[in-house]
Every structure is written in structure tokens, then in C-alpha cells.
C-alpha angles and dihedrals in degrees: 000000000000125000119198127189129182102250096201097062100031092127097041103072093164091055120111091228093058109121137182130169133183117197120192120186093213114082094205099043094129093039120138093248091056097045095066086077108084091214091061092046092055093046092054093044092050091044091054093045089051093050093052089044091244104154094198111109122203089240135241121330106250101205125001106171124188113234110236115236114231115207118195109198097212093054096039092052093057092046093046097048094037095054098036104040114007099050097041091047090049092053091046091050092046091051094049089046093052095043091050090048090054094046090053092052090052092048098047097028 
């Protein structure tokens, strides 16, 4: 996120030259799926208040708890080895099989 404000007319909020811009690198930052998180909702409300030069803030966040990650070793082992060894090995063997098959057709063809 980048916030830009015209430095010359910072104090003159009623001036026609007063300018503020907020640039967010995510196209769906205000999407319905993200607005379920209270932190994102507060961010968007504070951003819009800042853009319209409204100095009222929404206030402090009362409770913003981090959700604990639960790792299950038996499930994680399958996902880890599956994504880091089994799938790449299957792709490698499929590539070798296909290229050898093509080479045989060219040589016997």
C-alpha cells in the first residue's frame, strides 16, 4: 500500500488543489472474502476516511487474536512428501517416458 498526499496544500483541505491517493497492489483488497477479517475492514474504513480528509478514526481494535495453527503430523507428512517428492518424480518420469517414446518413433520410423 502506498499513500500519497499533495505536500503544498496539506493544510488547506478545502482547496481545489488538495490531493490524496491510496494505491493498493491487490485488485480485490475490498472483496467480500477479505472483508470478513476485521483487520481488513478497519483498514478499508480508515483508508476511506483518510482519502476524504475525515480525521475521525474507527478507534482501537479491542481484540485481534492470532489463530493458532494446528499441525497434524500424519496429514502433514503425506502433503509434504507428496508435493516435494511424489508429484515432481511423477512429472519427471512422465517426461522421460514421453521423450523416449518419441525418440523410438524417430529411430524406427
